[in-house]
VEXSEFI-629096 format. One record per residue (C-alpha): residue number from 1; x negated, y negated, z negated; residue in three letters; chain. Coordinates in steps of 0.05 Angstrom, whole numbers. Each point is the difference from the previous one (the first is absolute). Layout:
% VEXSEFI-629096
<r n="NUM" u="X" v="Y" w="Z" res="Ala" chain="A"/>
...
***
This chain:
% VEXSEFI-629096
<r n="1" u="-80" v="-26" w="-386" res="Unk" chain="A"/>
<r n="2" u="-58" v="16" w="53" res="Unk" chain="A"/>
<r n="3" u="35" v="65" w="43" res="Unk" chain="A"/>
<r n="4" u="-68" v="35" w="-11" res="Unk" chain="A"/>
<r n="5" u="4" v="-7" w="-83" res="Unk" chain="A"/>
<r n="6" u="25" v="55" w="-32" res="Unk" chain="A"/>
<r n="7" u="66" v="12" w="-37" res="Unk" chain="A"/>
<r n="8" u="7" v="8" w="-67" res="Unk" chain="A"/>
<r n="9" u="73" v="4" w="-20" res="Unk" chain="A"/>
<r n="10" u="61" v="-11" w="48" res="Unk" chain="A"/>
<r n="11" u="60" v="-28" w="-35" res="Unk" chain="A"/>
<r n="12" u="75" v="-13" w="7" res="Unk" chain="A"/>
<r n="13" u="29" v="-46" w="-39" res="Unk" chain="A"/>
<r n="14" u="85" v="-1" w="-6" res="Unk" chain="A"/>
<r n="15" u="34" v="-61" w="-35" res="Unk" chain="A"/>
<r n="16" u="70" v="-2" w="-18" res="Unk" chain="A"/>
<r n="17" u="27" v="-36" w="-60" res="Unk" chain="A"/>
<r n="18" u="42" v="66" w="-21" res="Unk" chain="A"/>
<r n="19" u="-37" v="44" w="-39" res="Unk" chain="A"/>
<r n="20" u="33" v="61" w="18" res="Unk" chain="A"/>
<r n="21" u="4" v="-10" w="76" res="Unk" chain="A"/>
<r n="22" u="-73" v="-23" w="-8" res="Unk" chain="A"/>
<r n="23" u="-29" v="64" w="-38" res="Unk" chain="A"/>
<r n="24" u="50" v="44" w="59" res="Unk" chain="A"/>
<r n="25" u="-33" v="-35" w="46" res="Unk" chain="A"/>
<r n="26" u="-64" v="18" w="-27" res="Unk" chain="A"/>
<r n="27" u="16" v="68" w="-6" res="Unk" chain="A"/>
<r n="28" u="19" v="9" w="64" res="Unk" chain="A"/>
<r n="29" u="-64" v="-23" w="30" res="Unk" chain="A"/>
<r n="30" u="-42" v="37" w="-51" res="Unk" chain="A"/>
<r n="31" u="30" v="75" w="18" res="Unk" chain="A"/>
<r n="32" u="-9" v="-24" w="78" res="Unk" chain="A"/>
<r n="33" u="-66" v="-37" w="-3" res="Unk" chain="A"/>
<r n="34" u="-33" v="8" w="-57" res="Unk" chain="A"/>
<r n="35" u="-58" v="35" w="36" res="Unk" chain="A"/>
<r n="36" u="-21" v="-48" w="39" res="Unk" chain="A"/>
<r n="37" u="21" v="-59" w="-42" res="Unk" chain="A"/>
<r n="38" u="3" v="-35" w="-70" res="Unk" chain="A"/>
<r n="39" u="74" v="-25" w="-13" res="Unk" chain="A"/>
<r n="40" u="15" v="-65" w="-45" res="Unk" chain="A"/>
<r n="41" u="45" v="-37" w="-16" res="Unk" chain="A"/>
<r n="42" u="32" v="-74" w="-22" res="Unk" chain="A"/>
<r n="43" u="61" v="-33" w="-34" res="Unk" chain="A"/>
<r n="44" u="-6" v="-62" w="39" res="Unk" chain="A"/>
<r n="45" u="-40" v="-32" w="56" res="Unk" chain="A"/>
<r n="46" u="-41" v="-42" w="-48" res="Unk" chain="A"/>
<r n="47" u="-21" v="59" w="-39" res="Unk" chain="A"/>
<r n="48" u="-8" v="29" w="68" res="Unk" chain="A"/>
<r n="49" u="-51" v="-51" w="25" res="Unk" chain="A"/>
<r n="50" u="-44" v="11" w="-70" res="Unk" chain="A"/>
<r n="51" u="10" v="79" w="12" res="Unk" chain="A"/>
<r n="52" u="-28" v="-12" w="78" res="Unk" chain="A"/>
<r n="53" u="-53" v="-44" w="-27" res="Unk" chain="A"/>
<r n="54" u="-34" v="49" w="-43" res="Unk" chain="A"/>
<r n="55" u="6" v="58" w="36" res="Unk" chain="A"/>
<r n="56" u="-31" v="-40" w="63" res="Unk" chain="A"/>
<r n="57" u="-67" v="-1" w="-36" res="Unk" chain="A"/>
<r n="58" u="-61" v="41" w="25" res="Unk" chain="A"/>
<r n="59" u="18" v="43" w="53" res="Unk" chain="A"/>
<r n="60" u="76" v="23" w="-8" res="Unk" chain="A"/>
<r n="61" u="48" v="-18" w="41" res="Unk" chain="A"/>
<r n="62" u="77" v="-21" w="1" res="Unk" chain="A"/>
<r n="63" u="21" v="35" w="55" res="Unk" chain="A"/>
<r n="64" u="79" v="-10" w="-10" res="Unk" chain="A"/>
<r n="65" u="45" v="-40" w="-36" res="Unk" chain="A"/>
<r n="66" u="75" v="13" w="-9" res="Unk" chain="A"/>
<r n="67" u="39" v="-45" w="-30" res="Unk" chain="A"/>
<r n="68" u="74" v="-16" w="-17" res="Unk" chain="A"/>
<r n="69" u="27" v="-63" w="31" res="Unk" chain="A"/>
<r n="70" u="52" v="-25" w="-57" res="Unk" chain="A"/>
<r n="71" u="-42" v="-8" w="-69" res="Unk" chain="A"/>
<r n="72" u="0" v="-61" w="-49" res="Unk" chain="A"/>
<r n="73" u="-53" v="-52" w="20" res="Unk" chain="A"/>
<r n="74" u="-40" v="12" w="54" res="Unk" chain="A"/>
<r n="75" u="41" v="38" w="56" res="Unk" chain="A"/>
<r n="76" u="-24" v="59" w="41" res="Unk" chain="A"/>
<r n="77" u="-5" v="-37" w="68" res="Unk" chain="A"/>
<r n="78" u="-44" v="-63" w="-37" res="Unk" chain="A"/>
<r n="79" u="-47" v="64" w="-33" res="Unk" chain="A"/>
<r n="80" u="-8" v="29" w="64" res="Unk" chain="A"/>
<r n="81" u="-16" v="-62" w="33" res="Unk" chain="A"/>
<r n="82" u="-56" v="-28" w="-54" res="Unk" chain="A"/>
<r n="83" u="-30" v="80" w="24" res="Unk" chain="A"/>
<r n="84" u="2" v="-12" w="64" res="Unk" chain="A"/>
<r n="85" u="-43" v="-55" w="-6" res="Unk" chain="A"/>
<r n="86" u="-50" v="29" w="-42" res="Unk" chain="A"/>
<r n="87" u="-9" v="67" w="25" res="Unk" chain="A"/>
<r n="88" u="30" v="-7" w="78" res="Unk" chain="A"/>
<r n="89" u="-18" v="79" w="16" res="Unk" chain="A"/>
<r n="90" u="48" v="25" w="-70" res="Unk" chain="A"/>
<r n="91" u="61" v="37" w="19" res="Unk" chain="A"/>
<r n="92" u="58" v="-30" w="-31" res="Unk" chain="A"/>
<r n="93" u="81" v="38" w="-5" res="Unk" chain="A"/>
<r n="94" u="61" v="-50" w="-31" res="Unk" chain="A"/>
<r n="95" u="52" v="38" w="-34" res="Unk" chain="A"/>
<r n="96" u="65" v="-33" w="16" res="Unk" chain="A"/>
<r n="97" u="65" v="15" w="-9" res="Unk" chain="A"/>
<r n="98" u="51" v="-26" w="56" res="Unk" chain="A"/>
<r n="99" u="3" v="-62" w="-18" res="Unk" chain="A"/>
<r n="100" u="-70" v="-15" w="3" res="Unk" chain="A"/>
<r n="101" u="-18" v="14" w="66" res="Unk" chain="A"/>
<r n="102" u="-6" v="-79" w="15" res="Unk" chain="A"/>
<r n="103" u="-59" v="6" w="-42" res="Unk" chain="A"/>
<r n="104" u="-21" v="65" w="35" res="Unk" chain="A"/>
<r n="105" u="-2" v="-36" w="59" res="Unk" chain="A"/>
<r n="106" u="-38" v="-63" w="-33" res="Unk" chain="A"/>
<r n="107" u="-58" v="33" w="-27" res="Unk" chain="A"/>
<r n="108" u="-11" v="46" w="71" res="Unk" chain="A"/>
<r n="109" u="-9" v="-75" w="28" res="Unk" chain="A"/>
<r n="110" u="-28" v="-32" w="-52" res="Unk" chain="A"/>
<r n="111" u="-37" v="63" w="-40" res="Unk" chain="A"/>
<r n="112" u="-23" v="49" w="40" res="Unk" chain="A"/>
<r n="113" u="52" v="46" w="-20" res="Unk" chain="A"/>
<r n="114" u="-16" v="71" w="28" res="Unk" chain="A"/>
<r n="115" u="68" v="24" w="-19" res="Unk" chain="A"/>
<r n="116" u="62" v="-7" w="-41" res="Unk" chain="A"/>
<r n="117" u="42" v="55" w="-28" res="Unk" chain="A"/>
<r n="118" u="70" v="-13" w="-21" res="Unk" chain="A"/>
<r n="119" u="37" v="22" w="-72" res="Unk" chain="A"/>
<r n="120" u="5" v="55" w="-8" res="Unk" chain="A"/>
<r n="121" u="-47" v="26" w="37" res="Unk" chain="A"/>
<r n="122" u="-1" v="76" w="26" res="Unk" chain="A"/>
<r n="123" u="-59" v="37" w="-41" res="Unk" chain="A"/>
<r n="124" u="-28" v="37" w="58" res="Unk" chain="A"/>
<r n="125" u="17" v="-60" w="47" res="Unk" chain="A"/>
<r n="126" u="-52" v="-45" w="-53" res="Unk" chain="A"/>
<r n="127" u="-54" v="61" w="5" res="Unk" chain="A"/>
<r n="128" u="-1" v="2" w="65" res="Unk" chain="A"/>
<r n="129" u="-5" v="-73" w="4" res="Unk" chain="A"/>
<r n="130" u="-48" v="-7" w="-40" res="Unk" chain="A"/>
<r n="131" u="-43" v="54" w="25" res="Unk" chain="A"/>
<r n="132" u="-3" v="-34" w="73" res="Unk" chain="A"/>
<r n="133" u="-12" v="-63" w="-25" res="Unk" chain="A"/>
<r n="134" u="-63" v="27" w="-38" res="Unk" chain="A"/>
<r n="135" u="-20" v="33" w="66" res="Unk" chain="A"/>
<r n="136" u="1" v="-57" w="33" res="Unk" chain="A"/>
<r n="137" u="-46" v="-46" w="-50" res="Unk" chain="A"/>
<r n="138" u="-43" v="63" w="5" res="Unk" chain="A"/>
<r n="139" u="-10" v="5" w="80" res="Unk" chain="A"/>
<r n="140" u="4" v="-71" w="-4" res="Unk" chain="A"/>
<r n="141" u="-59" v="-8" w="-45" res="Unk" chain="A"/>
<r n="142" u="-32" v="58" w="32" res="Unk" chain="A"/>
<r n="143" u="-5" v="-37" w="60" res="Unk" chain="A"/>
<r n="144" u="-34" v="-59" w="-27" res="Unk" chain="A"/>
<r n="145" u="-41" v="53" w="-38" res="Unk" chain="A"/>
<r n="146" u="-24" v="32" w="77" res="Unk" chain="A"/>
<r n="147" u="-5" v="-73" w="22" res="Unk" chain="A"/>
<r n="148" u="-50" v="-24" w="-32" res="Unk" chain="A"/>
<r n="149" u="-39" v="61" w="6" res="Unk" chain="A"/>
<r n="150" u="5" v="-7" w="72" res="Unk" chain="A"/>
<r n="151" u="-16" v="-74" w="-1" res="Unk" chain="A"/>
<r n="152" u="-58" v="24" w="-43" res="Unk" chain="A"/>
<r n="153" u="-26" v="60" w="45" res="Unk" chain="A"/>
<r n="154" u="10" v="-47" w="71" res="Unk" chain="A"/>
<r n="155" u="-42" v="-45" w="-42" res="Unk" chain="A"/>
<r n="156" u="-58" v="51" w="-8" res="Unk" chain="A"/>
<r n="157" u="10" v="28" w="69" res="Unk" chain="A"/>
<r n="158" u="-13" v="-71" w="20" res="Unk" chain="A"/>
<r n="159" u="-62" v="-10" w="-39" res="Unk" chain="A"/>
<r n="160" u="-23" v="68" w="18" res="Unk" chain="A"/>
<r n="161" u="9" v="-20" w="78" res="Unk" chain="A"/>
<r n="162" u="-36" v="-71" w="0" res="Unk" chain="A"/>
<r n="163" u="-50" v="29" w="-45" res="Unk" chain="A"/>
<r n="164" u="-5" v="57" w="60" res="Unk" chain="A"/>
<r n="165" u="-3" v="-49" w="51" res="Unk" chain="A"/>
<r n="166" u="-50" v="-49" w="-34" res="Unk" chain="A"/>
<r n="167" u="-51" v="73" w="-6" res="Unk" chain="A"/>
<r n="168" u="12" v="6" w="70" res="Unk" chain="A"/>
<r n="169" u="-15" v="-63" w="26" res="Unk" chain="A"/>
<r n="170" u="-68" v="-3" w="-51" res="Unk" chain="A"/>
<r n="171" u="-19" v="66" w="31" res="Unk" chain="A"/>
<r n="172" u="1" v="-24" w="66" res="Unk" chain="A"/>
<r n="173" u="-34" v="-58" w="-25" res="Unk" chain="A"/>
<r n="174" u="-57" v="31" w="-24" res="Unk" chain="A"/>
<r n="175" u="-2" v="45" w="59" res="Unk" chain="A"/>
<r n="176" u="1" v="-61" w="41" res="Unk" chain="A"/>
<r n="177" u="-47" v="-42" w="-42" res="Unk" chain="A"/>
<r n="178" u="-61" v="57" w="0" res="Unk" chain="A"/>
<r n="179" u="0" v="-4" w="77" res="Unk" chain="A"/>
<r n="180" u="-1" v="-74" w="-4" res="Unk" chain="A"/>
<r n="181" u="-51" v="-5" w="-55" res="Unk" chain="A"/>
<r n="182" u="-47" v="40" w="38" res="Unk" chain="A"/>
<r n="183" u="14" v="-41" w="74" res="Unk" chain="A"/>
<r n="184" u="-10" v="-57" w="-36" res="Unk" chain="A"/>
<r n="185" u="-66" v="23" w="-41" res="Unk" chain="A"/>
<r n="186" u="-26" v="14" w="75" res="Unk" chain="A"/>
<r n="187" u="24" v="-66" w="39" res="Unk" chain="A"/>
<r n="188" u="-28" v="-44" w="-57" res="Unk" chain="A"/>
<r n="189" u="-72" v="27" w="0" res="Unk" chain="A"/>
<r n="190" u="-5" v="-53" w="69" res="Unk" chain="A"/>
<r n="191" u="3" v="-55" w="-49" res="Unk" chain="A"/>
<r n="192" u="-64" v="28" w="-41" res="Unk" chain="A"/>
<r n="193" u="-34" v="-46" w="66" res="Unk" chain="A"/>
<r n="194" u="28" v="-54" w="-41" res="Unk" chain="A"/>
<r n="195" u="-66" v="3" w="-48" res="Unk" chain="A"/>
<r n="196" u="-42" v="3" w="62" res="Unk" chain="A"/>
<r n="197" u="33" v="-61" w="27" res="Unk" chain="A"/>
<r n="198" u="-17" v="-29" w="-63" res="Unk" chain="A"/>
<r n="199" u="-73" v="24" w="2" res="Unk" chain="A"/>
<r n="200" u="-10" v="-35" w="65" res="Unk" chain="A"/>
<r n="201" u="12" v="-62" w="-17" res="Unk" chain="A"/>
<r n="202" u="-19" v="-9" w="-76" res="Unk" chain="A"/>
<r n="203" u="0" v="-67" w="-3" res="Unk" chain="A"/>
<r n="204" u="64" v="-19" w="20" res="Unk" chain="A"/>
<r n="205" u="47" v="-2" w="-61" res="Unk" chain="A"/>
<r n="206" u="74" v="-3" w="36" res="Unk" chain="A"/>
<r n="207" u="-27" v="72" w="34" res="Unk" chain="A"/>
<r n="208" u="-18" v="22" w="-68" res="Unk" chain="A"/>
<r n="209" u="69" v="-23" w="-25" res="Unk" chain="A"/>
<r n="210" u="35" v="35" w="59" res="Unk" chain="A"/>
<r n="211" u="-33" v="65" w="-8" res="Unk" chain="A"/>
<r n="212" u="23" v="-5" w="-73" res="Unk" chain="A"/>
<r n="213" u="77" v="-9" w="21" res="Unk" chain="A"/>
<r n="214" u="-4" v="50" w="46" res="Unk" chain="A"/>
<r n="215" u="-34" v="57" w="-43" res="Unk" chain="A"/>
<r n="216" u="40" v="-21" w="-77" res="Unk" chain="A"/>
<r n="217" u="61" v="4" w="61" res="Unk" chain="A"/>
<r n="218" u="-26" v="71" w="17" res="Unk" chain="A"/>
<r n="219" u="-2" v="33" w="-73" res="Unk" chain="A"/>
<r n="220" u="71" v="-38" w="-11" res="Unk" chain="A"/>
<r n="221" u="31" v="44" w="59" res="Unk" chain="A"/>
<r n="222" u="-37" v="60" w="-30" res="Unk" chain="A"/>
<r n="223" u="30" v="-19" w="-66" res="Unk" chain="A"/>
<r n="224" u="67" v="-14" w="27" res="Unk" chain="A"/>
<r n="225" u="1" v="77" w="41" res="Unk" chain="A"/>
<r n="226" u="-20" v="25" w="-70" res="Unk" chain="A"/>
<r n="227" u="49" v="-37" w="-39" res="Unk" chain="A"/>
<r n="228" u="56" v="28" w="44" res="Unk" chain="A"/>
<r n="229" u="-37" v="73" w="-7" res="Unk" chain="A"/>
<r n="230" u="19" v="0" w="-72" res="Unk" chain="A"/>
<r n="231" u="62" v="-24" w="5" res="Unk" chain="A"/>
<r n="232" u="24" v="53" w="45" res="Unk" chain="A"/>
<r n="233" u="-29" v="46" w="-44" res="Unk" chain="A"/>
<r n="234" u="30" v="-35" w="-64" res="Unk" chain="A"/>
<r n="235" u="-65" v="-9" w="-34" res="Unk" chain="A"/>
<r n="236" u="-24" v="-52" w="-50" res="Unk" chain="A"/>
<r n="237" u="-62" v="-31" w="29" res="Unk" chain="A"/>
<r n="238" u="-49" v="-23" w="-45" res="Unk" chain="A"/>
<r n="239" u="-26" v="-76" w="19" res="Unk" chain="A"/>
<r n="240" u="-73" v="-10" w="-8" res="Unk" chain="A"/>
<r n="241" u="15" v="-78" w="-36" res="Unk" chain="A"/>
<r n="242" u="-52" v="-51" w="-20" res="Unk" chain="A"/>
<r n="243" u="8" v="-74" w="-32" res="Unk" chain="A"/>
<r n="244" u="13" v="-50" w="58" res="Unk" chain="A"/>
<r n="245" u="25" v="-72" w="6" res="Unk" chain="A"/>
<r n="246" u="75" v="10" w="23" res="Unk" chain="A"/>
<r n="247" u="0" v="-70" w="41" res="Unk" chain="A"/>
<r n="248" u="-67" v="40" w="38" res="Unk" chain="A"/>
<r n="249" u="45" v="53" w="22" res="Unk" chain="A"/>
<r n="250" u="49" v="-39" w="19" res="Unk" chain="A"/>
<r n="251" u="-47" v="-39" w="38" res="Unk" chain="A"/>
<r n="252" u="-20" v="63" w="41" res="Unk" chain="A"/>
<r n="253" u="72" v="30" w="19" res="Unk" chain="A"/>
<r n="254" u="19" v="-86" w="27" res="Unk" chain="A"/>
<r n="255" u="-68" v="2" w="39" res="Unk" chain="A"/>
<r n="256" u="11" v="70" w="31" res="Unk" chain="A"/>
<r n="257" u="84" v="-31" w="24" res="Unk" chain="A"/>
<r n="258" u="-31" v="-58" w="39" res="Unk" chain="A"/>
<r n="259" u="-17" v="59" w="47" res="Unk" chain="A"/>
<r n="260" u="78" v="16" w="3" res="Unk" chain="A"/>
<r n="261" u="26" v="-35" w="68" res="Unk" chain="A"/>
<r n="262" u="76" v="-6" w="-37" res="Unk" chain="A"/>
<r n="263" u="-27" v="-19" w="-63" res="Unk" chain="A"/>
<r n="264" u="-36" v="-59" w="37" res="Unk" chain="A"/>
<r n="265" u="72" v="-13" w="13" res="Unk" chain="A"/>
<r n="266" u="11" v="-17" w="-63" res="Unk" chain="A"/>
<r n="267" u="-13" v="-45" w="-54" res="Unk" chain="A"/>
<r n="268" u="-41" v="32" w="-56" res="Unk" chain="A"/>
<r n="269" u="-6" v="-40" w="-64" res="Unk" chain="A"/>
<r n="270" u="-45" v="13" w="-60" res="Unk" chain="A"/>
<r n="271" u="16" v="-18" w="-69" res="Unk" chain="A"/>
<r n="272" u="-58" v="24" w="-45" res="Unk" chain="A"/>
<r n="273" u="25" v="-26" w="-75" res="Unk" chain="A"/>
<r n="274" u="-50" v="42" w="-26" res="Unk" chain="A"/>
<r n="275" u="-59" v="46" w="-2" res="Unk" chain="A"/>
<r n="276" u="9" v="60" w="-37" res="Unk" chain="A"/>
<r n="277" u="-58" v="57" w="-5" res="Unk" chain="A"/>
<r n="278" u="40" v="71" w="20" res="Unk" chain="A"/>
<r n="279" u="-23" v="70" w="-6" res="Unk" chain="A"/>
<r n="280" u="19" v="26" w="61" res="Unk" chain="A"/>
<r n="281" u="-21" v="47" w="67" res="Unk" chain="A"/>
<r n="282" u="-17" v="-71" w="53" res="Unk" chain="A"/>
<r n="283" u="22" v="40" w="71" res="Unk" chain="A"/>
<r n="284" u="69" v="24" w="-40" res="Unk" chain="A"/>
<r n="285" u="20" v="-61" w="-16" res="Unk" chain="A"/>
<r n="286" u="-16" v="-31" w="55" res="Unk" chain="A"/>
<r n="287" u="32" v="44" w="32" res="Unk" chain="A"/>
<r n="288" u="73" v="-4" w="-26" res="Unk" chain="A"/>
<r n="289" u="-8" v="-89" w="9" res="Unk" chain="A"/>
<r n="290" u="-7" v="24" w="79" res="Unk" chain="A"/>
<r n="291" u="61" v="38" w="-5" res="Unk" chain="A"/>
<r n="292" u="36" v="-59" w="-39" res="Unk" chain="A"/>
<r n="293" u="-18" v="-51" w="42" res="Unk" chain="A"/>
<r n="294" u="14" v="36" w="71" res="Unk" chain="A"/>
<r n="295" u="66" v="28" w="-34" res="Unk" chain="A"/>
<r n="296" u="11" v="-78" w="-13" res="Unk" chain="A"/>
<r n="297" u="-15" v="-14" w="78" res="Unk" chain="A"/>
<r n="298" u="44" v="45" w="26" res="Unk" chain="A"/>
<r n="299" u="54" v="-33" w="-52" res="Unk" chain="A"/>
<r n="300" u="-16" v="-63" w="38" res="Unk" chain="A"/>
<r n="301" u="11" v="-39" w="54" res="Unk" chain="A"/>
<r n="302" u="-56" v="-37" w="28" res="Unk" chain="A"/>
<r n="303" u="-28" v="-72" w="-37" res="Unk" chain="A"/>
<r n="304" u="33" v="40" w="-64" res="Unk" chain="A"/>
<r n="305" u="-32" v="-4" w="-63" res="Unk" chain="A"/>
<r n="306" u="-40" v="49" w="-40" res="Unk" chain="A"/>
<r n="307" u="-20" v="-28" w="-64" res="Unk" chain="A"/>
<r n="308" u="-56" v="53" w="-48" res="Unk" chain="A"/>
<r n="309" u="-5" v="-25" w="-64" res="Unk" chain="A"/>
<r n="310" u="-46" v="26" w="-61" res="Unk" chain="A"/>
<r n="311" u="5" v="-12" w="-72" res="Unk" chain="A"/>
<r n="312" u="2" v="27" w="-67" res="Unk" chain="A"/>
<r n="313" u="24" v="10" w="-67" res="Unk" chain="A"/>
<r n="314" u="-24" v="15" w="-69" res="Unk" chain="A"/>
<r n="315" u="0" v="80" w="28" res="Unk" chain="A"/>
<r n="316" u="10" v="3" w="78" res="Unk" chain="A"/>
<r n="317" u="-25" v="-28" w="58" res="Unk" chain="A"/>
<r n="318" u="52" v="-14" w="42" res="Unk" chain="A"/>
<r n="319" u="2" v="3" w="81" res="Unk" chain="A"/>
<r n="320" u="58" v="-30" w="44" res="Unk" chain="A"/>
<r n="321" u="15" v="4" w="74" res="Unk" chain="A"/>
<r n="322" u="63" v="-33" w="16" res="Unk" chain="A"/>
<r n="323" u="22" v="-26" w="60" res="Unk" chain="A"/>
<r n="324" u="73" v="-34" w="38" res="Unk" chain="A"/>
<r n="325" u="22" v="48" w="36" res="Unk" chain="A"/>
<r n="326" u="63" v="55" w="9" res="Unk" chain="A"/>
<r n="327" u="-9" v="18" w="-68" res="Unk" chain="A"/>
<r n="328" u="31" v="82" w="-18" res="Unk" chain="A"/>
<r n="329" u="60" v="16" w="2" res="Unk" chain="A"/>
<r n="330" u="37" v="20" w="-53" res="Unk" chain="A"/>
<r n="331" u="15" v="63" w="17" res="Unk" chain="A"/>
<r n="332" u="-84" v="17" w="9" res="Unk" chain="A"/>
<r n="333" u="-14" v="-23" w="-66" res="Unk" chain="A"/>
<r n="334" u="-3" v="62" w="-34" res="Unk" chain="A"/>
<r n="335" u="-28" v="39" w="60" res="Unk" chain="A"/>
<r n="336" u="-60" v="-43" w="23" res="Unk" chain="A"/>
<r n="337" u="-49" v="38" w="-40" res="Unk" chain="A"/>
<r n="338" u="26" v="73" w="29" res="Unk" chain="A"/>
<r n="339" u="-44" v="33" w="36" res="Unk" chain="A"/>
<r n="340" u="15" v="-4" w="80" res="Unk" chain="A"/>
<r n="341" u="51" v="-48" w="-10" res="Unk" chain="A"/>
<r n="342" u="-22" v="-54" w="47" res="Unk" chain="A"/>
<r n="343" u="57" v="-55" w="30" res="Unk" chain="A"/>
<r n="344" u="-52" v="-9" w="55" res="Unk" chain="A"/>
<r n="345" u="22" v="46" w="54" res="Unk" chain="A"/>
<r n="346" u="-59" v="39" w="34" res="Unk" chain="A"/>
<r n="347" u="-51" v="-56" w="-26" res="Unk" chain="A"/>
<r n="348" u="6" v="23" w="-67" res="Unk" chain="A"/>
<r n="349" u="-22" v="71" w="-30" res="Unk" chain="A"/>
<r n="350" u="38" v="-25" w="-67" res="Unk" chain="A"/>
<r n="351" u="-62" v="17" w="-46" res="Unk" chain="A"/>
<r n="352" u="-32" v="-69" w="-6" res="Unk" chain="A"/>
<r n="353" u="31" v="-14" w="-70" res="Unk" chain="A"/>
<r n="354" u="-1" v="62" w="-25" res="Unk" chain="A"/>
<r n="355" u="-75" v="6" w="8" res="Unk" chain="A"/>
<r n="356" u="-3" v="-74" w="-27" res="Unk" chain="A"/>
<r n="357" u="44" v="26" w="-65" res="Unk" chain="A"/>
<r n="358" u="-52" v="45" w="-3" res="Unk" chain="A"/>
<r n="359" u="-49" v="-28" w="-5" res="Unk" chain="A"/>
<r n="360" u="17" v="-55" w="-44" res="Unk" chain="A"/>
<r n="361" u="18" v="60" w="-47" res="Unk" chain="A"/>
<r n="362" u="-64" v="29" w="1" res="Unk" chain="A"/>
<r n="363" u="-26" v="-71" w="-9" res="Unk" chain="A"/>
<r n="364" u="52" v="7" w="-74" res="Unk" chain="A"/>
<r n="365" u="32" v="-52" w="24" res="Unk" chain="A"/>
<r n="366" u="67" v="-16" w="36" res="Unk" chain="A"/>
<r n="367" u="37" v="-29" w="63" res="Unk" chain="A"/>
<r n="368" u="62" v="-26" w="8" res="Unk" chain="A"/>
<r n="369" u="38" v="-55" w="43" res="Unk" chain="A"/>
<r n="370" u="49" v="-52" w="-4" res="Unk" chain="A"/>
<r n="371" u="41" v="-13" w="65" res="Unk" chain="A"/>
<r n="372" u="66" v="-29" w="29" res="Unk" chain="A"/>
<r n="373" u="23" v="0" w="76" res="Unk" chain="A"/>
<r n="374" u="-15" v="-55" w="36" res="Unk" chain="A"/>
<r n="375" u="-52" v="-34" w="-44" res="Unk" chain="A"/>
<r n="376" u="-55" v="46" w="-8" res="Unk" chain="A"/>
<r n="377" u="-45" v="49" w="-47" res="Unk" chain="A"/>
<r n="378" u="-41" v="3" w="-46" res="Unk" chain="A"/>
<r n="379" u="-46" v="60" w="-29" res="Unk" chain="A"/>
<r n="380" u="-26" v="-4" w="-58" res="Unk" chain="A"/>
<r n="381" u="-60" v="43" w="-26" res="Unk" chain="A"/>
<r n="382" u="-31" v="-2" w="-72" res="Unk" chain="A"/>
<r n="383" u="-60" v="26" w="-14" res="Unk" chain="A"/>
<r n="384" u="-22" v="7" w="-76" res="Unk" chain="A"/>
<r n="385" u="-61" v="-49" w="-18" res="Unk" chain="A"/>
<r n="386" u="-11" v="45" w="-62" res="Unk" chain="A"/>
<r n="387" u="-31" v="52" w="36" res="Unk" chain="A"/>
<r n="388" u="-65" v="-41" w="12" res="Unk" chain="A"/>
<r n="389" u="-21" v="-11" w="-76" res="Unk" chain="A"/>
***
């Protein structure tokens, strides 16, 4: 029974094949302990086992068994050995004559015997012995209960402390992001001149594409800053979505990664096994794919391979970004989604995967991964196709 559960009845069970001795022992114990315990008796070891089995139902506790050693059939030390296996916390006392000390020693060694009393016993000694054993039992179980409460309190304190630290970090991020967002917006105004460049050479399609890439990137930068700001405020963000071919969105992300100097040193392979049409926010999905590819770049050596796969089943469009890099250490398995956790040192913020997860969940999808140290990692995104209906 758990230490925190309320006990209905506490029992002391006496076992002796001599009815007169059994009644006398029960009477002695009732006179001393009836205010705290119910006293029951059995005339054989078998009867005692059945009685204890019945009394142990519910929230009842048999705290002590006092057994004679010499009885027909099963002896006292055999009974106590069985009880010790079934109820290791139970206090056991053996009553024996001088000739039964060997049995008492066996019971101490193999049955967890708490005490033995030599017949005939002194009534005061019996009462004091039983009182001390019950008090010891009570203190031990009180310590167990307090220890369990302490563990719960410690866990609650740790969770509260972690939450406080997390909240403080979010507050700092929120303050910084507000200032950064203002400065970024100011600096990005210069990119408006890209439109002027486009107007200056209206017939140059390559320049027009460059301008489009610049302006799209500006919008994504502003969107990322807003995502971090919403994250810092612990707010859910609603995304404007439209129905688009998923492969077109993935291709845009891959085209952007062509300008990444580290990504150029890797082989990025695309495997489009299907072309599902999905309800999504184009810029946010691009943001997720770029983040996952950059993580793969950082996890791989030069000339490593990163594979981006698109497939679909009956219910979901599936995106996989896999690499042949170092893999994720098992001790980091549950931490990678935790805000501010990073293995990249000063190069990482610990926000990338958390924000990716928020974005995918904002699309009613899910993101998870498979990894093996030394062989690589695969991130898998599932987006519901039925939302396009």
